[in-house]
KEVEXGU-725321 format. One line per 5 residues: number of its first residue (from 1); their letters; for each residue x, y, z of C-alpha. Coordinates in nm, 3 decimals, decimal comma. Example, Ala and Ser with C-alpha at 12.3 -4.5 7.8 and 13.67 -1.06 7.14 Angstrom:
2
1> AS> 1,230/-0,450/0,780 | 1,367/-0,106/0,714
This chain:
317
1> MLSEG> -25,823/8,281/-8,895 | -25,594/8,263/-8,593 | -25,287/8,331/-8,805 | -25,464/8,623/-8,973 | -25,562/8,757/-8,632
6> GSFMK> -25,206/8,716/-8,508 | -25,074/8,907/-8,810 | -25,327/9,181/-8,747 | -25,219/9,214/-8,383 | -24,853/9,220/-8,484
11> GMAMG> -24,933/9,495/-8,732 | -25,115/9,691/-8,464 | -24,819/9,655/-8,227 | -24,566/9,760/-8,489 | -24,782/10,057/-8,585
16> GIFCL> -24,806/10,163/-8,223 | -24,430/10,143/-8,178 | -24,376/10,346/-8,495 | -24,620/10,617/-8,386 | -24,455/10,629/-8,044
21> GLSLF> -24,120/10,676/-8,216 | -24,257/10,961/-8,423 | -24,399/11,138/-8,119 | -24,072/11,095/-7,928 | -23,873/11,229/-8,222
26> GSFSP> -24,109/11,526/-8,253 | -24,016/11,624/-7,899 | -23,645/11,543/-7,953 | -23,420/11,801/-7,792 | -23,048/11,741/-7,842
31> ATEHG> -22,810/11,847/-7,570 | -22,643/12,173/-7,661 | -22,286/12,279/-7,620 | -22,300/12,614/-7,447 | -22,046/12,870/-7,547
36> PGEHH> -21,972/13,239/-7,511 | -22,198/13,495/-7,667 | -22,507/13,272/-7,674 | -22,849/13,427/-7,677 | -23,187/13,260/-7,648
41> HHHVK> -23,423/13,534/-7,764 | -23,677/13,419/-8,022 | -23,771/13,749/-8,187 | -23,521/13,952/-8,389 | -23,661/14,294/-8,474
46> APSKD> -23,545/14,540/-8,736 | -23,430/14,876/-8,598 | -23,703/15,138/-8,568 | -23,675/15,482/-8,722 | -23,619/15,629/-8,376
51> ELTRL> -23,331/15,389/-8,311 | -23,164/15,481/-8,640 | -23,214/15,853/-8,575 | -23,015/15,822/-8,253 | -22,712/15,689/-8,443
56> SDGHV> -22,455/15,932/-8,582 | -22,435/15,971/-8,961 | -22,087/15,821/-8,953 | -22,205/15,515/-8,759 | -22,499/15,459/-8,995
61> LELVN> -22,271/15,483/-9,299 | -22,030/15,236/-9,140 | -22,310/14,988/-9,072 | -22,453/15,023/-9,425 | -22,113/14,952/-9,578
66> QVRVS> -22,056/14,652/-9,353 | -22,386/14,474/-9,415 | -22,322/14,261/-9,720 | -22,518/13,949/-9,806 | -22,413/13,626/-9,973
71> CIIMV> -22,712/13,450/-10,133 | -22,710/13,071/-10,146 | -22,976/12,974/-10,399 | -23,070/12,608/-10,438 | -23,185/12,505/-10,785
76> QPKIL> -23,255/12,199/-11,000 | -23,281/12,161/-11,378 | -23,646/12,054/-11,344 | -23,732/12,408/-11,225 | -23,521/12,582/-11,487
81> VYWAT> -23,774/12,861/-11,541 | -23,761/12,957/-11,169 | -23,383/12,935/-11,177 | -23,371/13,174/-11,475 | -23,621/13,409/-11,310
86> ALDTW> -23,429/13,429/-10,981 | -23,114/13,499/-11,181 | -23,288/13,779/-11,371 | -23,467/13,938/-11,074 | -23,400/13,956/-10,701
91> SKHCD> -23,064/13,775/-10,690 | -22,903/14,075/-10,865 | -22,942/14,264/-10,538 | -22,726/14,019/-10,342 | -22,365/14,124/-10,288
96> KAVFY> -22,279/13,775/-10,402 | -22,522/13,522/-10,548 | -22,426/13,161/-10,610 | -22,664/12,902/-10,751 | -22,616/12,542/-10,636
101> TSESS> -22,764/12,264/-10,845 | -22,828/11,891/-10,813 | -22,686/11,844/-11,162 | -22,536/12,071/-11,423 | -22,735/12,254/-11,687
106> KALEA> -22,601/12,376/-12,020 | -22,840/12,671/-12,008 | -22,740/12,836/-11,678 | -22,426/12,857/-11,466 | -22,420/12,705/-11,119
111> VDLNE> -22,205/12,505/-10,880 | -22,281/12,142/-10,962 | -22,291/11,951/-10,633 | -22,365/11,620/-10,810 | -22,595/11,520/-10,529
116> KDDWA> -22,957/11,405/-10,546 | -23,033/11,400/-10,173 | -23,177/11,738/-10,065 | -23,015/11,750/-9,720 | -22,674/11,632/-9,841
121> RLRKA> -22,688/11,892/-10,119 | -22,775/12,174/-9,879 | -22,489/12,073/-9,649 | -22,242/12,086/-9,936 | -22,372/12,425/-10,050
126> LKHAY> -22,343/12,577/-9,701 | -21,990/12,444/-9,659 | -21,889/12,581/-10,001 | -22,040/12,922/-9,917 | -21,851/12,933/-9,586
131> ENAGD> -21,520/12,837/-9,744 | -21,565/13,108/-10,009 | -21,719/13,377/-9,789 | -21,435/13,627/-9,814 | -21,541/13,934/-9,616
136> LRWFF> -21,914/13,856/-9,637 | -22,073/13,803/-9,298 | -22,444/13,741/-9,367 | -22,582/13,444/-9,560 | -22,927/13,407/-9,710
141> VAKAT> -23,037/13,056/-9,806 | -23,331/13,027/-10,043 | -23,499/12,811/-10,301 | -23,540/12,949/-10,652 | -23,916/12,960/-10,588
146> TFAII> -23,867/13,224/-10,315 | -23,880/13,597/-10,393 | -23,658/13,815/-10,173 | -23,607/14,187/-10,116 | -23,244/14,197/-10,010
151> ENLKH> -23,243/14,562/-9,902 | -23,508/14,479/-9,640 | -23,295/14,190/-9,520 | -23,001/14,427/-9,480 | -23,222/14,664/-9,283
156> LVLTK> -23,326/14,380/-9,051 | -22,969/14,282/-8,961 | -22,820/14,630/-8,985 | -22,743/14,669/-8,614 | -22,686/14,297/-8,545
161> DPEEP> -22,337/14,159/-8,492 | -22,258/13,875/-8,738 | -22,001/13,747/-8,488 | -22,302/13,639/-8,279 | -22,488/13,320/-8,383
166> FYLGN> -22,802/13,439/-8,563 | -23,031/13,187/-8,736 | -23,354/13,357/-8,836 | -23,648/13,377/-9,073 | -24,001/13,244/-9,037
171> AMKSG> -23,965/13,048/-8,711 | -24,186/12,741/-8,679 | -24,229/12,465/-8,423 | -24,256/12,086/-8,462 | -24,293/11,914/-8,126
176> ELEYV> -24,016/12,068/-7,917 | -23,801/12,150/-8,220 | -23,800/12,512/-8,334 | -23,677/12,569/-8,687 | -23,677/12,828/-8,965
181> AYESG> -23,901/12,741/-9,262 | -23,694/12,682/-9,575 | -23,957/12,807/-9,821 | -23,951/13,152/-9,658 | -23,572/13,181/-9,671
186> IVLSY> -23,312/13,126/-9,398 | -23,065/13,385/-9,268 | -22,740/13,283/-9,100 | -22,473/13,505/-8,951 | -22,109/13,418/-9,004
191> EALKR> -22,079/13,280/-8,650 | -22,385/13,056/-8,694 | -22,255/12,924/-9,026 | -21,910/12,864/-8,876 | -22,061/12,659/-8,593
196> LVNVL> -22,274/12,467/-8,841 | -21,980/12,379/-9,065 | -21,791/12,250/-8,761 | -22,076/12,027/-8,642 | -22,130/11,892/-8,994
201> EDEGK> -21,807/11,698/-8,939 | -21,965/11,513/-8,646 | -22,166/11,225/-8,796 | -22,299/11,135/-8,453 | -22,472/11,471/-8,410
206> CPERG> -22,529/11,580/-8,768 | -22,532/11,283/-9,007 | -22,523/11,343/-9,381 | -22,761/11,055/-9,438 | -23,051/11,008/-9,199
211> HALWT> -23,064/10,684/-9,003 | -23,434/10,706/-8,915 | -23,715/10,517/-9,087 | -23,862/10,848/-9,205 | -23,701/11,150/-9,369
216> MSEDK> -23,682/11,487/-9,198 | -23,707/11,798/-9,414 | -23,385/11,993/-9,472 | -23,493/12,287/-9,255 | -23,561/12,061/-8,956
221> QLAVC> -23,234/11,875/-8,998 | -23,055/12,210/-9,015 | -23,223/12,318/-8,690 | -23,121/11,996/-8,514 | -22,757/12,039/-8,616
226> LKYTG> -22,751/12,407/-8,514 | -22,917/12,329/-8,181 | -22,622/12,110/-8,087 | -22,401/12,420/-8,115 | -22,624/12,647/-7,908
231> VFAEN> -22,786/12,822/-8,205 | -23,164/12,852/-8,200 | -23,430/12,954/-8,452 | -23,550/13,314/-8,426 | -23,837/13,495/-8,593
236> GEDSH> -23,746/13,796/-8,808 | -23,985/14,086/-8,746 | -24,020/14,456/-8,816 | -24,014/14,711/-8,534 | -24,390/14,658/-8,481
241> GKGLF> -24,358/14,281/-8,441 | -24,487/14,180/-8,785 | -24,318/13,882/-8,947 | -24,089/13,964/-9,239 | -24,050/13,617/-9,392
246> NSKSV> -24,362/13,494/-9,570 | -24,444/13,144/-9,691 | -24,720/13,274/-9,920 | -24,747/13,513/-10,215 | -24,868/13,872/-10,181
251> DSLIT> -25,192/13,770/-10,354 | -25,259/13,496/-10,099 | -25,172/13,718/-9,804 | -25,407/13,992/-9,926 | -25,685/13,738/-9,986
256> DSMRD> -25,637/13,602/-9,633 | -25,644/13,953/-9,490 | -25,964/14,041/-9,680 | -26,125/13,742/-9,513 | -25,979/13,788/-9,165
261> NPTNV> -25,941/14,168/-9,147 | -26,201/14,315/-9,385 | -26,192/14,658/-9,220 | -25,813/14,687/-9,228 | -25,683/14,475/-9,513
266> VEGCC> -25,342/14,642/-9,556 | -25,249/14,630/-9,187 | -25,363/14,270/-9,164 | -25,167/14,159/-9,468 | -24,794/14,196/-9,430
271> SDLAV> -24,513/14,423/-9,322 | -24,409/14,721/-9,534 | -24,053/14,590/-9,498 | -24,119/14,225/-9,580 | -23,810/14,029/-9,682
276> TFNEM> -23,958/13,726/-9,861 | -24,264/13,587/-10,033 | -24,330/13,242/-10,173 | -24,573/13,046/-10,394 | -24,531/13,290/-10,684
281> SPNQM> -24,509/13,202/-11,051 | -24,210/13,328/-11,253 | -24,436/13,588/-11,418 | -24,556/13,707/-11,077 | -24,193/13,745/-10,968
286> QVMMF> -24,127/13,969/-11,267 | -24,432/14,178/-11,180 | -24,313/14,193/-10,820 | -23,976/14,329/-10,934 | -24,155/14,602/-11,126
291> GVYRL> -24,368/14,695/-10,826 | -24,083/14,688/-10,572 | -23,802/14,853/-10,768 | -23,944/15,049/-11,062 | -24,296/15,174/-11,001
296> RPYGH> -24,300/15,490/-10,789 | -24,522/15,795/-10,741 | -24,347/16,097/-10,892 | -24,229/16,349/-10,633 | -24,305/16,127/-10,335
301> DFHDL> -24,026/16,091/-10,077 | -24,036/15,796/-9,838 | -23,783/15,970/-9,608 | -23,573/15,656/-9,565 | -23,274/15,713/-9,341
306> LVFEP> -23,061/15,457/-9,522 | -22,950/15,394/-9,878 | -22,815/15,050/-9,971 | -22,609/15,095/-10,285 | -22,618/14,811/-10,542
311> PEGSD> -22,319/14,575/-10,550 | -22,032/14,704/-10,758 | -22,070/14,604/-11,122 | -22,428/14,490/-11,070 | -22,694/14,544/-11,334
316> ND> -22,975/14,533/-11,079 | -23,283/14,754/-11,095
């Protein structure tokens, strides 16, 4: 009995130490290397109609032509149907779309990273995208299960300088760590990606393989690495402060709004200029493409001040 009691007490002690470690790690805040051009705002808003109206036609045209997005889409053969759906739907609206896979597939083309670990695979994909960026200055990282409206993303970053370190999306918090939720899509400016690629070489700050007893999700590990370089998670919002990156499907958001805002369901649901949705089946993604890009009321003009032309040679909707 005494030995059993001793084992029990040892187990209790070890459990307490482990829980303490978890709580300390949740509040982990790495020292940052401060550099020029840093900003610590936590809300990035899309330009309002009034702001765009104040710009000259020439300036607006220049901005529209400059905002080009490279899409980094993470896939695996086990979700082949989502992979095929992303290829056939929203990814056509990216100026460049590259699929990165854990292993090759004979059915669909992708960059085979030959890597099973999720974080190591994401690191390799981001480094590959940076090294092959060309003149692209905005990067959108998404899973194949995410649905994105790239034109709305371009509108969000239209007046932002990609030579500043932007890291934005659906900003969340875990302890003291602020991060952008992976399932809602992650946006990185060229400067943020450049800083990230540099710190990836530092195993002490940004290890490829975690040394902890538990595994951090890729989005949290990404936030930790970026924080070392002075880049912080920011929430992408429309000009009214509504979030643009959604972790749920339109159906779920409407259902939630019907429960929480029964007298104003539409306003309580989501932004008119939402960038992403999640938790959708491949069939729902196809329906979403129809609703976003094809269905329109005849003769109705939305009076948009901008027109984002499709990428050259694209067969998008």
